Every structure is written in structure tokens, then in C-alpha cells.
N, CA, C and O atoms as CSV, one atom per row, in Angstrom:
chain,resi,resn,atom,element,x,y,z
A,1,MET,N,N,2.141,8.782,-13.651
A,1,MET,CA,C,1.059,7.618,-13.064
A,1,MET,C,C,1.589,6.168,-13.383
A,1,MET,O,O,1.911,5.943,-14.550
A,2,LEU,N,N,1.697,5.254,-12.525
A,2,LEU,CA,C,1.833,4.096,-12.970
A,2,LEU,C,C,0.950,3.145,-14.038
A,2,LEU,O,O,-0.245,2.875,-13.922
A,3,GLY,N,N,1.853,2.710,-15.107
A,3,GLY,CA,C,0.824,1.781,-15.696
A,3,GLY,C,C,0.796,0.581,-15.181
A,3,GLY,O,O,1.126,0.353,-14.017
A,4,VAL,N,N,0.318,-0.475,-16.171
A,4,VAL,CA,C,-0.313,-1.521,-15.568
A,4,VAL,C,C,1.152,-2.543,-15.676
A,4,VAL,O,O,1.159,-3.464,-14.859
A,5,ASN,N,N,2.380,-2.451,-16.615
A,5,ASN,CA,C,3.358,-3.114,-16.487
A,5,ASN,C,C,4.144,-2.990,-15.218
A,5,ASN,O,O,4.653,-3.936,-14.618
A,6,GLU,N,N,4.203,-1.453,-14.792
A,6,GLU,CA,C,4.999,-1.212,-13.105
A,6,GLU,C,C,4.000,-1.924,-12.061
A,6,GLU,O,O,4.369,-2.638,-11.128
A,7,LEU,N,N,2.809,-1.635,-12.349
A,7,LEU,CA,C,1.987,-2.088,-10.972
A,7,LEU,C,C,1.812,-3.572,-10.966
A,7,LEU,O,O,1.382,-4.187,-9.990
A,8,THR,N,N,2.113,-4.043,-11.941
A,8,THR,CA,C,2.391,-5.544,-11.957
A,8,THR,C,C,3.728,-6.034,-11.563
A,8,THR,O,O,3.717,-6.868,-10.658
A,9,THR,N,N,4.979,-5.667,-12.091
A,9,THR,CA,C,6.065,-5.698,-11.195
A,9,THR,C,C,6.165,-5.656,-9.874
A,9,THR,O,O,6.847,-6.463,-9.242
A,10,PHE,N,N,5.142,-4.212,-9.067
A,10,PHE,CA,C,5.033,-4.273,-7.850
A,10,PHE,C,C,4.812,-5.436,-6.958
A,10,PHE,O,O,5.530,-5.994,-6.128
A,11,PHE,N,N,3.613,-5.629,-7.375
A,11,PHE,CA,C,2.516,-6.550,-6.861
A,11,PHE,C,C,3.308,-8.047,-7.043
A,11,PHE,O,O,2.999,-8.902,-6.213
A,12,GLY,N,N,4.217,-8.381,-7.984
A,12,GLY,CA,C,4.508,-9.606,-8.148
A,12,GLY,C,C,5.570,-9.327,-7.293
A,12,GLY,O,O,5.228,-10.076,-6.378
A,13,TRP,N,N,6.832,-8.700,-6.813
A,13,TRP,CA,C,7.547,-8.776,-5.747
A,13,TRP,C,C,7.523,-8.403,-4.122
A,13,TRP,O,O,8.326,-8.552,-3.201
A,14,CYS,N,N,5.935,-7.737,-4.272
A,14,CYS,CA,C,5.463,-7.789,-3.161
A,14,CYS,C,C,5.126,-8.925,-2.565
A,14,CYS,O,O,5.349,-9.204,-1.387
A,15,THR,N,N,4.513,-9.686,-3.474
A,15,THR,CA,C,4.444,-11.262,-3.426
A,15,THR,C,C,5.396,-12.336,-2.935
A,15,THR,O,O,5.249,-13.208,-2.078
A,16,VAL,N,N,6.333,-12.047,-3.661
A,16,VAL,CA,C,7.872,-13.132,-3.305
A,16,VAL,C,C,8.188,-12.794,-2.176
A,16,VAL,O,O,8.509,-13.601,-1.303
A,17,ILE,N,N,8.144,-11.534,-2.024
A,17,ILE,CA,C,8.907,-10.742,-0.402
A,17,ILE,C,C,8.273,-11.345,0.397
A,17,ILE,O,O,8.884,-12.104,1.150
A,18,ASN,N,N,6.561,-11.190,0.529
A,18,ASN,CA,C,5.618,-11.374,1.682
A,18,ASN,C,C,5.836,-13.228,1.850
A,18,ASN,O,O,6.037,-13.772,2.936
A,19,LEU,N,N,5.751,-13.872,0.688
A,19,LEU,CA,C,5.827,-15.493,0.975
A,19,LEU,C,C,7.476,-16.160,1.553
A,19,LEU,O,O,7.634,-17.144,2.275
A,20,GLY,N,N,8.373,-15.415,1.065
A,20,GLY,CA,C,9.921,-15.169,1.629
A,20,GLY,C,C,9.703,-15.022,3.265
A,20,GLY,O,O,10.177,-15.821,4.071
A,21,VAL,N,N,8.880,-13.826,3.631
A,21,VAL,CA,C,8.892,-13.687,5.006
A,21,VAL,C,C,7.809,-14.441,5.746
A,21,VAL,O,O,7.765,-14.421,6.976
A,22,TYR,N,N,6.878,-15.150,4.963
A,22,TYR,CA,C,5.830,-16.170,5.671
A,22,TYR,C,C,6.815,-17.418,5.849
A,22,TYR,O,O,6.847,-17.979,6.944
A,23,LEU,N,N,7.680,-17.897,4.718
A,23,LEU,CA,C,8.113,-19.195,5.314
A,23,LEU,C,C,9.323,-19.041,6.035
A,23,LEU,O,O,9.768,-19.919,6.774
A,24,PHE,N,N,9.969,-17.736,5.799
A,24,PHE,CA,C,11.057,-18.094,6.952
A,24,PHE,C,C,10.331,-17.916,8.507
A,24,PHE,O,O,10.915,-18.408,9.473
A,25,SER,N,N,9.225,-17.299,8.667
A,25,SER,CA,C,8.581,-17.172,9.817
A,25,SER,C,C,8.165,-18.658,10.142
A,25,SER,O,O,8.778,-19.211,11.055
A,26,ALA,N,N,7.302,-19.267,9.559
A,26,ALA,CA,C,6.608,-20.455,9.511
A,26,ALA,C,C,8.238,-21.588,10.108
A,26,ALA,O,O,8.251,-22.212,11.168
A,27,PHE,N,N,9.207,-21.564,9.269
A,27,PHE,CA,C,10.462,-22.345,9.694
A,27,PHE,C,C,10.945,-22.342,11.003
A,27,PHE,O,O,11.104,-23.252,11.817
A,28,PHE,N,N,11.180,-20.954,11.053
A,28,PHE,CA,C,11.816,-20.736,12.484
A,28,PHE,C,C,10.673,-21.007,13.614
A,28,PHE,O,O,11.010,-21.266,14.769
A,29,ILE,N,N,9.651,-20.954,13.323
A,29,ILE,CA,C,8.903,-20.917,14.772
A,29,ILE,C,C,8.515,-22.513,14.731
A,29,ILE,O,O,8.005,-22.915,15.777
A,30,PHE,N,N,8.677,-23.491,13.680
A,30,PHE,CA,C,8.669,-24.555,13.762
A,30,PHE,C,C,10.112,-25.474,14.149
A,30,PHE,O,O,10.176,-26.499,14.829
A,31,VAL,N,N,10.812,-25.003,13.719
A,31,VAL,CA,C,12.005,-25.655,13.736
A,31,VAL,C,C,12.930,-25.069,15.275
A,31,VAL,O,O,13.643,-25.831,15.929
A,32,PHE,N,N,12.739,-23.763,15.582
A,32,PHE,CA,C,12.952,-23.420,16.871
A,32,PHE,C,C,11.947,-23.263,18.087
A,32,PHE,O,O,12.157,-22.505,19.033
A,33,LYS,N,N,10.879,-24.034,17.955
A,33,LYS,CA,C,9.391,-24.218,18.538
A,33,LYS,C,C,10.023,-23.883,20.422
A,33,LYS,O,O,9.522,-23.002,21.122
A,34,SER,N,N,10.773,-24.491,20.732
A,34,SER,CA,C,11.057,-24.228,22.429
A,34,SER,C,C,11.910,-22.939,22.271
A,34,SER,O,O,11.822,-22.384,23.366
A,35,PHE,N,N,12.504,-22.364,21.649
A,35,PHE,CA,C,13.320,-21.213,21.778
A,35,PHE,C,C,12.348,-20.467,21.657
A,35,PHE,O,O,11.865,-20.089,22.724
A,36,THR,N,N,11.777,-20.035,20.547
A,36,THR,CA,C,10.447,-18.506,20.142
A,36,THR,C,C,9.826,-19.160,21.104
A,36,THR,O,O,10.295,-18.375,21.928
A,37,ILE,N,N,9.094,-20.000,21.871
A,37,ILE,CA,C,7.907,-20.352,22.852
A,37,ILE,C,C,8.465,-19.487,24.124
A,37,ILE,O,O,7.824,-18.566,24.629
A,38,ASN,N,N,9.494,-19.832,24.478
A,38,ASN,CA,C,10.433,-18.994,25.625
A,38,ASN,C,C,10.503,-17.526,25.279
A,38,ASN,O,O,9.919,-16.732,26.017
A,39,LEU,N,N,11.013,-17.193,24.464
A,39,LEU,CA,C,11.383,-16.120,24.180
A,39,LEU,C,C,10.158,-15.084,23.958
A,39,LEU,O,O,10.434,-13.884,23.974
A,40,HIS,N,N,9.086,-15.409,23.794
A,40,HIS,CA,C,7.875,-14.663,23.001
A,40,HIS,C,C,7.240,-14.711,24.223
A,40,HIS,O,O,6.596,-13.721,24.569
A,41,SER,N,N,7.298,-15.672,24.941
A,41,SER,CA,C,6.628,-16.067,26.287
A,41,SER,C,C,7.094,-14.799,27.541
A,41,SER,O,O,6.262,-14.229,28.247
A,42,LYS,N,N,8.492,-14.565,27.594
A,42,LYS,CA,C,8.984,-13.594,28.470
A,42,LYS,C,C,8.982,-12.176,27.917
A,42,LYS,O,O,8.905,-11.314,28.792
A,43,ILE,N,N,9.040,-11.807,26.855
A,43,ILE,CA,C,8.981,-10.489,26.227
A,43,ILE,C,C,7.621,-10.207,26.148
A,43,ILE,O,O,7.425,-8.997,26.263
A,44,VAL,N,N,6.504,-10.924,25.981
A,44,VAL,CA,C,4.956,-10.522,25.493
A,44,VAL,C,C,4.543,-10.833,27.179
A,44,VAL,O,O,4.036,-9.812,27.643
A,45,GLY,N,N,4.611,-11.810,28.078
A,45,GLY,CA,C,4.083,-12.011,29.205
A,45,GLY,C,C,2.563,-12.715,28.869
A,45,GLY,O,O,1.540,-12.465,29.508
A,46,VAL,N,N,2.685,-13.918,27.390
A,46,VAL,CA,C,1.552,-14.442,27.157
A,46,VAL,C,C,2.011,-15.842,27.749
A,46,VAL,O,O,3.211,-16.108,27.697
A,47,GLU,N,N,1.144,-16.732,28.295
A,47,GLU,CA,C,1.444,-18.415,28.940
A,47,GLU,C,C,2.086,-19.079,27.720
A,47,GLU,O,O,2.023,-18.487,26.643
A,48,SER,N,N,2.617,-20.105,27.796
A,48,SER,CA,C,3.507,-20.453,27.375
A,48,SER,C,C,2.442,-21.718,26.216
A,48,SER,O,O,2.959,-22.012,25.138
A,49,SER,N,N,1.425,-22.173,26.472
A,49,SER,CA,C,0.432,-22.632,26.288
A,49,SER,C,C,-0.459,-22.187,25.326
A,49,SER,O,O,-1.179,-22.840,24.571
A,50,GLU,N,N,-0.319,-20.994,25.450
A,50,GLU,CA,C,-0.937,-20.112,24.347
A,50,GLU,C,C,-0.379,-19.635,23.130
A,50,GLU,O,O,-1.149,-19.121,22.319
A,51,LEU,N,N,0.489,-19.695,22.942
A,51,LEU,CA,C,1.224,-19.515,21.769
A,51,LEU,C,C,1.516,-19.991,20.550
A,51,LEU,O,O,1.718,-19.410,19.484
A,52,PRO,N,N,1.511,-21.695,20.998
A,52,PRO,CA,C,1.337,-22.033,19.435
A,52,PRO,C,C,-0.436,-21.756,18.923
A,52,PRO,O,O,-0.768,-22.017,17.767
A,53,ASN,N,N,-0.984,-21.462,19.475
A,53,ASN,CA,C,-2.491,-21.275,18.923
A,53,ASN,C,C,-2.048,-20.083,18.281
A,53,ASN,O,O,-2.504,-20.037,17.139
A,54,MET,N,N,-1.337,-19.099,18.567
A,54,MET,CA,C,-1.178,-17.334,18.511
A,54,MET,C,C,-0.171,-17.718,16.800
A,54,MET,O,O,-0.213,-17.319,15.636
A,55,TYR,N,N,0.303,-18.297,17.276
A,55,TYR,CA,C,1.729,-18.959,15.920
A,55,TYR,C,C,0.119,-19.034,14.559
A,55,TYR,O,O,-0.230,-18.225,13.700
A,56,PHE,N,N,-0.415,-20.287,14.949
A,56,PHE,CA,C,-1.116,-20.746,13.982
A,56,PHE,C,C,-1.695,-19.826,13.470
A,56,PHE,O,O,-1.419,-19.551,12.302
A,57,GLN,N,N,-2.750,-19.007,14.236
A,57,GLN,CA,C,-3.594,-17.644,13.961
A,57,GLN,C,C,-2.447,-16.830,13.169
A,57,GLN,O,O,-2.814,-16.548,12.028
A,58,PHE,N,N,-1.419,-16.478,13.424
A,58,PHE,CA,C,-0.561,-15.578,12.843
A,58,PHE,C,C,-0.690,-15.856,11.617
A,58,PHE,O,O,-1.395,-15.287,10.782
A,59,LEU,N,N,0.193,-16.996,11.461
A,59,LEU,CA,C,0.139,-17.867,10.365
A,59,LEU,C,C,-0.557,-17.652,9.028
A,59,LEU,O,O,-0.092,-17.217,7.974
A,60,GLY,N,N,-1.886,-18.097,9.356
A,60,GLY,CA,C,-3.439,-18.047,9.174
A,60,GLY,C,C,-3.028,-16.312,8.603
A,60,GLY,O,O,-2.205,-15.972,7.754
A,61,ASN,N,N,-3.611,-15.778,9.132
A,61,ASN,CA,C,-3.604,-14.212,8.902
A,61,ASN,C,C,-3.066,-13.967,7.823
A,61,ASN,O,O,-3.576,-13.634,6.753
A,62,TYR,N,N,-1.651,-14.190,8.200
A,62,TYR,CA,C,-0.305,-13.833,7.105
A,62,TYR,C,C,-1.030,-14.187,5.772
A,62,TYR,O,O,-1.405,-13.372,4.930
A,63,LYS,N,N,-1.163,-15.529,5.723
A,63,LYS,CA,C,-1.195,-16.296,4.555
A,63,LYS,C,C,-2.665,-15.485,3.675
A,63,LYS,O,O,-2.804,-15.243,2.477
A,64,ILE,N,N,-3.700,-15.198,4.976
A,64,ILE,CA,C,-4.568,-15.156,3.716
A,64,ILE,C,C,-4.338,-12.896,3.358
A,64,ILE,O,O,-4.987,-12.160,2.615
A,65,GLY,N,N,-3.416,-12.653,4.094
A,65,GLY,CA,C,-2.976,-11.399,3.779
A,65,GLY,C,C,-2.352,-11.625,2.508
A,65,GLY,O,O,-2.887,-11.177,1.493
A,66,ILE,N,N,-1.422,-12.184,2.459
A,66,ILE,CA,C,-0.703,-12.220,0.980
A,66,ILE,C,C,-1.503,-12.488,-0.241
A,66,ILE,O,O,-1.306,-11.972,-1.342
A,67,LEU,N,N,-2.542,-13.456,0.104
A,67,LEU,CA,C,-3.816,-14.053,-0.964
A,67,LEU,C,C,-4.350,-12.807,-1.113
A,67,LEU,O,O,-4.262,-12.172,-2.164
A,68,LEU,N,N,-4.801,-12.484,-0.304
A,68,LEU,CA,C,-5.836,-11.029,-0.720
A,68,LEU,C,C,-5.090,-9.548,-1.028
A,68,LEU,O,O,-5.422,-8.577,-1.707
A,69,LEU,N,N,-4.197,-9.785,-0.392
A,69,LEU,CA,C,-3.290,-7.683,-0.861
A,69,LEU,C,C,-2.114,-8.170,-1.806
A,69,LEU,O,O,-1.516,-7.274,-2.402
A,70,ASN,N,N,-1.778,-9.253,-1.983
A,70,ASN,CA,C,-0.721,-9.311,-2.871
A,70,ASN,C,C,-0.964,-9.970,-4.117
A,70,ASN,O,O,-0.892,-9.448,-5.229
A,71,LEU,N,N,-1.282,-11.250,-3.829
A,71,LEU,CA,C,-1.351,-12.534,-5.096
A,71,LEU,C,C,-2.722,-12.185,-6.044
A,71,LEU,O,O,-2.830,-12.403,-7.251
A,72,THR,N,N,-3.661,-11.624,-5.205
A,72,THR,CA,C,-4.888,-11.694,-6.219
A,72,THR,C,C,-4.878,-10.169,-7.207
A,72,THR,O,O,-5.274,-10.179,-8.373
A,73,PRO,N,N,-4.467,-9.164,-6.662
A,73,PRO,CA,C,-4.007,-7.985,-7.494
A,73,PRO,C,C,-3.016,-8.264,-8.920
A,73,PRO,O,O,-3.187,-7.854,-10.068
A,74,TYR,N,N,-1.949,-9.110,-8.358
A,74,TYR,CA,C,-1.136,-9.730,-9.262
A,74,TYR,C,C,-2.061,-10.261,-10.456
A,74,TYR,O,O,-2.177,-9.662,-11.526
A,75,ILE,N,N,-2.535,-11.148,-10.220
A,75,ILE,CA,C,-3.123,-12.002,-10.822
A,75,ILE,C,C,-3.940,-11.147,-11.751
A,75,ILE,O,O,-3.876,-11.167,-12.980
A,76,ALA,N,N,-4.754,-10.359,-10.968
A,76,ALA,CA,C,-5.817,-9.750,-11.948
A,76,ALA,C,C,-5.062,-8.534,-13.112
A,76,ALA,O,O,-5.602,-8.234,-14.178
A,77,LEU,N,N,-3.812,-7.985,-12.660
A,77,LEU,CA,C,-2.984,-7.174,-13.331
A,77,LEU,C,C,-2.485,-7.908,-14.523
A,77,LEU,O,O,-2.275,-7.288,-15.565
A,78,LYS,N,N,-2.243,-9.441,-14.423
A,78,LYS,CA,C,-1.454,-9.999,-15.384
A,78,LYS,C,C,-2.678,-10.224,-16.496
A,78,LYS,O,O,-2.675,-9.998,-17.706
A,79,LEU,N,N,-3.493,-10.637,-15.823
A,79,LEU,CA,C,-5.073,-11.131,-16.950
A,79,LEU,C,C,-5.057,-9.862,-17.918
A,79,LEU,O,O,-4.893,-9.987,-19.132
A,80,MET,N,N,-5.260,-8.500,-17.220
A,80,MET,CA,C,-5.416,-7.166,-18.192
A,80,MET,C,C,-4.492,-6.581,-18.624
A,80,MET,O,O,-4.610,-5.455,-19.108
A,81,GLY,N,N,-3.257,-7.281,-18.536
A,81,GLY,CA,C,-1.843,-6.877,-19.271
A,81,GLY,C,C,-1.972,-7.751,-20.409
A,81,GLY,O,O,-1.092,-7.779,-21.269
């Protein structure tokens, strides 16, 4: 059975890794915007005008997921231990 210290470490690393993926995704979407839009519109078949809203929604949902599923348990476990 895992202890509080192991779970705290696990959620801490999950938070770091997911924040890294989030920052990489946001950087790639904003810096290489036209390339990303062209690529995704060809692959998925979505209109180019719809993709910026979809990217914004994706990044927002991903950030909420990180906060709820990684950071909140990490903080709770830190307070417990």
C-alpha cells in the first residue's frame, strides 16, 4: 500500500509533467499558429476559422484538469503530511 509521501511525490510529478505538456502545447499553438491550423484542418477536416476557438477551449479544459486532478490532490496531501 502506498503511503502519503509516495502519493505526494506521484501527484507532484504528475503536476510538473502535465504543466510541461500544457506549456509546450500552448507555445506550439501560439508560435506556429498558421502551421498548426493548416495541419489540423487537413487532418481532422475542421474549418480553419473554427480551430482557434477549439484550441482555446482545449487549453482551458486541460488547465482545469491539471488543477483538479493533479494540483489539488498534491496540495491536500502536502497539508496532510
